[in-house]
C-alpha positions as CSV (number, residue, x, y, z in Angstrom):
1,M,-19.1,3.5,80.8
2,S,-21.3,3.9,83.7
3,A,-23.6,1.2,84.6
4,F,-27.3,1.2,83.2
5,R,-29.7,1.3,86.2
6,V,-32.3,-1.3,85.7
7,G,-35.9,-1.9,86.7
8,V,-38.2,-4.9,86.2
9,V,-41.7,-4.4,85.5
10,G,-44.0,-7.6,86.7
11,V,-42.3,-10.0,89.3
12,G,-44.3,-13.1,88.5
13,H,-42.6,-16.2,87.3
14,L,-40.8,-14.6,84.4
15,G,-40.2,-11.2,86.0
16,S,-38.4,-13.1,89.0
17,H,-36.0,-14.7,86.4
18,H,-35.4,-11.4,84.8
19,A,-34.3,-9.9,88.1
20,R,-32.2,-12.4,89.0
21,A,-30.5,-12.4,85.6
22,W,-30.0,-8.7,85.6
23,S,-28.4,-9.0,89.2
24,R,-25.4,-11.2,87.5
25,I,-24.9,-9.0,84.3
26,E,-22.0,-6.6,84.3
27,G,-22.8,-3.1,83.1
28,A,-26.1,-3.3,84.9
29,T,-27.4,-2.3,88.3
30,L,-30.6,-3.7,89.3
31,V,-32.6,-0.8,91.1
32,G,-35.7,-2.3,91.8
33,A,-39.1,-3.7,90.4
34,F,-42.8,-2.8,90.4
35,D,-45.8,-5.2,90.1
36,P,-49.4,-3.9,90.7
37,D,-50.3,-7.2,92.6
38,P,-49.4,-6.8,96.3
39,L,-48.9,-10.2,96.9
40,A,-46.4,-10.4,94.0
41,R,-44.7,-7.3,95.8
42,E,-44.4,-9.0,99.0
43,R,-43.1,-12.2,97.5
44,A,-40.4,-10.5,95.5
45,A,-39.3,-8.4,98.3
46,R,-39.0,-11.6,100.4
47,E,-37.4,-13.8,97.8
48,L,-35.4,-11.4,95.3
49,G,-34.1,-9.1,98.1
50,V,-34.6,-6.1,95.8
51,E,-36.6,-2.8,96.3
52,I,-40.1,-2.8,95.5
53,F,-41.7,0.5,94.1
54,D,-45.1,1.3,94.9
55,S,-45.7,2.7,91.3
56,L,-44.6,2.2,87.9
57,E,-43.7,6.1,87.7
58,A,-41.5,5.9,91.0
59,L,-39.7,3.0,89.3
60,A,-39.4,4.9,86.0
61,D,-37.7,8.0,87.8
62,S,-35.1,5.9,89.3
63,V,-33.9,3.7,86.3
64,D,-32.5,4.1,82.7
65,L,-34.1,1.0,81.2
66,V,-36.6,-1.8,82.2
67,S,-37.5,-5.6,81.3
68,I,-41.5,-5.6,81.1
69,A,-42.7,-9.2,82.0
70,A,-46.1,-8.6,82.5
71,P,-49.4,-10.4,81.0
72,T,-49.4,-9.9,77.2
73,P,-52.8,-7.6,77.5
74,R,-50.7,-5.1,79.3
75,H,-47.4,-5.0,76.9
76,A,-48.5,-2.2,74.7
77,D,-49.6,0.4,77.2
78,L,-46.8,-0.4,79.9
79,T,-44.1,-0.1,76.9
80,L,-45.4,3.1,75.8
81,T,-45.5,4.6,79.3
82,C,-42.0,3.6,79.7
83,L,-40.8,4.9,76.4
84,N,-42.5,8.2,77.0
85,R,-40.6,8.5,80.2
86,G,-37.2,8.0,78.4
87,L,-36.7,4.5,79.1
88,H,-35.0,1.9,77.1
89,V,-37.6,-1.2,77.0
90,L,-37.1,-4.9,76.7
91,V,-40.8,-6.1,76.5
92,E,-41.4,-10.0,76.9
93,K,-42.9,-12.2,74.0
94,P,-45.4,-11.9,72.4
95,M,-44.6,-8.1,71.8
96,A,-48.3,-7.3,72.0
97,R,-51.7,-8.6,71.4
98,T,-52.1,-7.1,68.0
99,P,-49.8,-6.0,65.2
100,E,-51.2,-2.7,65.5
101,E,-50.1,-2.3,69.2
102,G,-46.6,-3.7,68.2
103,E,-46.4,-1.0,65.4
104,A,-47.4,2.0,67.7
105,M,-44.7,0.4,70.1
106,L,-42.0,0.4,67.7
107,L,-42.9,3.7,66.1
108,A,-42.6,5.5,69.8
109,A,-39.2,4.1,70.2
110,R,-38.1,5.3,67.0
111,S,-39.5,8.8,67.6
112,K,-38.0,8.9,71.0
113,Q,-34.4,7.5,69.7
114,L,-34.8,4.8,72.5
115,A,-34.1,0.9,72.2
116,L,-37.0,-1.3,71.9
117,F,-36.3,-5.1,71.9
118,V,-38.6,-8.1,72.2
119,G,-37.8,-11.0,74.4
120,Q,-37.8,-13.7,72.0
121,V,-35.1,-15.7,74.0
122,E,-34.9,-18.7,71.7
123,R,-32.8,-16.4,69.2
124,F,-30.3,-16.8,72.3
125,N,-30.8,-20.4,72.9
126,P,-27.0,-22.0,72.5
127,A,-28.2,-24.6,70.2
128,V,-29.7,-21.9,67.8
129,Q,-26.7,-19.7,68.2
130,A,-24.4,-22.7,67.4
131,A,-26.6,-23.8,64.5
132,R,-27.1,-20.5,63.0
133,P,-23.9,-20.1,60.8
134,Y,-24.5,-23.3,59.1
135,L,-28.0,-22.3,57.8
136,K,-27.4,-20.9,54.2
137,S,-30.6,-21.2,52.4
138,P,-33.3,-23.2,54.1
139,R,-35.8,-24.7,51.8
140,F,-38.3,-26.5,54.4
141,I,-38.6,-26.0,58.1
142,E,-40.6,-28.3,60.3
143,A,-41.2,-27.2,64.1
144,H,-42.9,-28.9,66.9
145,R,-43.4,-27.0,70.2
146,L,-45.6,-29.1,72.5
147,A,-46.2,-28.6,76.3
148,P,-48.4,-29.4,79.0
149,I,-51.2,-26.6,79.9
150,V,-49.6,-24.0,82.2
151,P,-52.2,-21.6,84.0
152,R,-50.0,-18.4,83.7
153,G,-49.8,-18.8,79.9
154,I,-53.5,-19.0,79.2
155,D,-54.3,-15.4,78.8
156,V,-53.5,-15.7,75.1
157,D,-54.2,-18.6,72.9
158,V,-51.3,-21.2,72.0
159,V,-50.3,-19.3,69.0
160,L,-49.1,-16.2,71.0
161,D,-48.1,-18.4,74.0
162,L,-46.0,-21.1,72.2
163,M,-45.9,-20.9,68.2
164,I,-44.7,-17.1,68.4
165,H,-41.2,-18.7,69.3
166,D,-40.9,-20.7,66.2
167,L,-42.3,-18.1,63.8
168,D,-40.0,-15.7,65.1
169,L,-37.1,-18.2,64.6
170,A,-38.3,-19.0,61.0
171,L,-38.3,-15.4,60.0
172,W,-35.0,-14.7,61.7
173,L,-32.9,-17.5,60.3
174,T,-34.6,-17.3,56.8
175,R,-34.1,-13.5,56.6
176,S,-37.2,-13.8,54.2
177,R,-40.7,-12.5,54.6
178,V,-43.9,-14.8,54.8
179,T,-46.1,-14.6,51.5
180,Q,-48.7,-17.0,52.3
181,V,-50.4,-18.6,55.3
182,H,-52.6,-21.6,55.6
183,A,-53.5,-22.4,59.3
184,V,-56.0,-24.7,61.4
185,G,-56.6,-24.8,65.2
186,V,-58.9,-25.9,68.0
187,P,-59.6,-25.3,71.6
188,V,-59.5,-28.2,73.7
189,L,-58.8,-27.1,77.3
190,T,-59.6,-23.3,77.2
191,P,-61.8,-21.1,75.3
192,R,-59.0,-20.2,73.2
193,I,-57.0,-22.1,70.6
194,D,-54.8,-24.7,72.2
195,I,-53.4,-26.6,69.3
196,A,-52.4,-24.9,66.0
197,N,-50.9,-26.1,62.9
198,A,-49.5,-23.4,60.1
199,R,-47.9,-23.9,56.8
200,L,-45.9,-20.9,55.9
201,T,-44.6,-19.9,52.4
202,F,-41.6,-17.6,52.3
203,A,-40.8,-15.0,49.4
204,S,-37.3,-17.0,49.2
205,G,-39.3,-20.0,48.2
206,C,-38.9,-21.8,51.6
207,V,-41.9,-23.5,53.3
208,A,-42.3,-24.2,56.8
209,N,-44.7,-26.5,58.9
210,V,-45.2,-25.2,62.2
211,T,-47.2,-27.0,65.0
212,A,-47.9,-25.7,68.5
213,S,-49.9,-27.6,71.4
214,R,-50.5,-27.2,75.1
215,V,-52.3,-30.3,75.1
216,S,-49.4,-32.6,75.7
217,R,-48.3,-35.1,78.2
218,E,-44.4,-34.1,77.5
219,K,-42.4,-31.0,76.5
220,V,-40.8,-30.9,73.0
221,R,-39.1,-28.1,71.3
222,K,-37.5,-29.1,68.1
223,I,-37.3,-27.0,64.8
224,R,-35.6,-28.9,61.8
225,F,-34.0,-27.3,58.8
226,F,-33.6,-28.9,55.3
227,E,-31.3,-27.4,52.8
228,A,-29.7,-28.6,49.4
229,N,-27.3,-31.3,50.7
230,E,-27.6,-30.3,54.6
231,Y,-30.1,-31.2,57.5
232,L,-30.0,-29.7,60.9
233,S,-32.4,-30.5,63.7
234,I,-32.2,-28.3,66.6
235,D,-33.8,-29.2,70.0
236,C,-34.4,-26.3,71.9
237,L,-35.4,-28.0,75.1
238,K,-32.0,-30.1,75.4
239,R,-30.0,-27.5,73.6
240,S,-28.3,-29.8,71.3
241,V,-28.0,-29.9,67.5
242,E,-27.8,-32.9,65.2
243,A,-26.6,-32.1,61.6
244,Y,-25.5,-34.0,58.3
245,T,-24.1,-32.8,55.1
246,L,-23.9,-34.6,51.8
247,R,-20.5,-34.7,50.3
248,P,-20.1,-34.3,46.7
249,S,-19.3,-37.2,44.5
250,E,-18.5,-37.7,40.9
251,S,-20.6,-41.0,40.8
252,D,-24.3,-41.3,40.2
253,A,-24.2,-44.8,41.6
254,P,-27.3,-45.4,44.1
255,E,-24.9,-47.4,46.7
256,D,-22.7,-44.2,46.7
257,L,-25.1,-42.1,48.3
258,L,-25.1,-43.4,52.0
259,R,-21.4,-43.2,51.9
260,R,-21.6,-39.5,51.0
261,I,-23.8,-38.8,54.3
262,R,-21.5,-37.5,57.0
263,P,-22.3,-35.9,60.4
264,L,-21.7,-32.2,61.1
265,E,-19.9,-31.7,64.3
266,I,-21.5,-28.5,65.9
267,H,-20.2,-27.5,69.3
268,V,-23.0,-26.0,71.6
269,E,-21.6,-23.8,74.3
270,A,-23.2,-23.9,77.7
271,R,-24.8,-20.4,78.2
272,D,-27.9,-19.2,79.8
273,P,-30.2,-17.7,77.0
274,L,-31.8,-15.2,79.4
275,E,-28.5,-13.8,80.4
276,S,-27.4,-13.4,76.7
277,E,-30.6,-11.9,75.8
278,L,-30.1,-9.2,78.3
279,T,-26.6,-8.6,77.7
280,H,-27.3,-8.1,74.0
281,F,-30.1,-5.7,74.9
282,L,-27.7,-3.8,77.4
283,A,-25.5,-3.1,74.1
284,L,-28.7,-2.2,72.1
285,A,-29.6,0.6,74.7
286,R,-26.0,2.2,73.8
287,E,-26.9,2.4,70.1
288,P,-30.8,2.3,70.0
289,E,-31.2,2.2,66.3
290,G,-29.7,-1.2,66.3
291,S,-32.6,-2.6,68.2
292,W,-35.2,-1.3,65.6
293,E,-34.4,-3.8,62.8
294,E,-34.1,-6.8,65.2
295,T,-37.4,-5.8,66.6
296,E,-39.3,-5.4,63.2
297,I,-38.4,-9.0,62.7
298,A,-40.4,-9.6,66.0
299,L,-43.2,-7.5,64.7
300,D,-43.4,-9.5,61.5
301,A,-43.8,-12.7,63.7
302,L,-46.6,-10.9,65.5
303,R,-48.1,-10.2,62.0
304,V,-47.9,-13.7,60.8
305,A,-49.1,-14.9,64.2
306,D,-52.2,-12.9,63.8
307,E,-53.1,-14.3,60.4
308,V,-52.5,-17.8,61.8
309,R,-54.9,-16.8,64.6
310,T,-57.5,-15.4,62.2
311,Q,-57.5,-18.4,59.8
312,A,-57.7,-20.9,62.7
313,V,-60.9,-19.4,63.8
314,R,-62.2,-18.9,60.5
315,N,-61.6,-22.6,59.8
316,L,-62.7,-23.9,62.9
317,A,-65.9,-26.4,62.3
318,L,-68.0,-24.8,65.1
319,D,-71.2,-27.0,64.0
320,L,-69.4,-30.5,64.3
321,P,-70.3,-32.4,67.5
322,V,-67.8,-32.8,70.0
């Protein structure tokens, strides 16, 4: 099959990574990029060595699919413009500002028979990929995603900036929908929620406790899964997995319990998550209907994130002295 012609919309920090990754992927030809910021266009032309288009329309006329790595408030209108011009679209997380925008995007992709995929890159983290086959029926999930403040991420609150990753992973890995949400959060460094905690109950009976903060001195990206007779801890930052299983025993003696706990050896392959994600999207572009179910999970994560944000603001004690 002929290679897909690829364009990148938005060549800031993340868009530059997309451009570099696309240039290494077999079956894709990076045609060029567009950014409304003249300074970003100048820097990209100098550092990336790709053609920089003066308008989105000019880029759209020259490619078959795009990566959109623009600020979150622009995701919906850029995605709809590209879909309406017949392009397959990968849009960075979060999918959109609101579930309503996300629903309109997915509806447009289906009606145009085009692939739409959301860049939830942690799905392609090699540690997550290695652990996934061992997850059968999670009963409790605990996630912590902590980071120092990064100016480029403060156009949205910490729920859409960081927590969305773990909400998506929880939905994707449990294969169950969320039935109940309890959440709290507070602004610390910005006018938006900077640290938040959510307790989620799933239709399967699983419960998740998810914490996200951008008021941290160190980076932490861990998600732990507890199942009957099994425990898995995924470190998304170090790309490693620690896991244990409880072997069966005919004895009920308490002293026998510790001897039955055995480590699980889970091999993690060294793969670049972004390249894996883009390669997966390239395959979906050949069979667009395959993208919609996966994007529906990302949309569900956005719906849960919206409820977390709503509750966090509602429960904020604005009358308390600071």
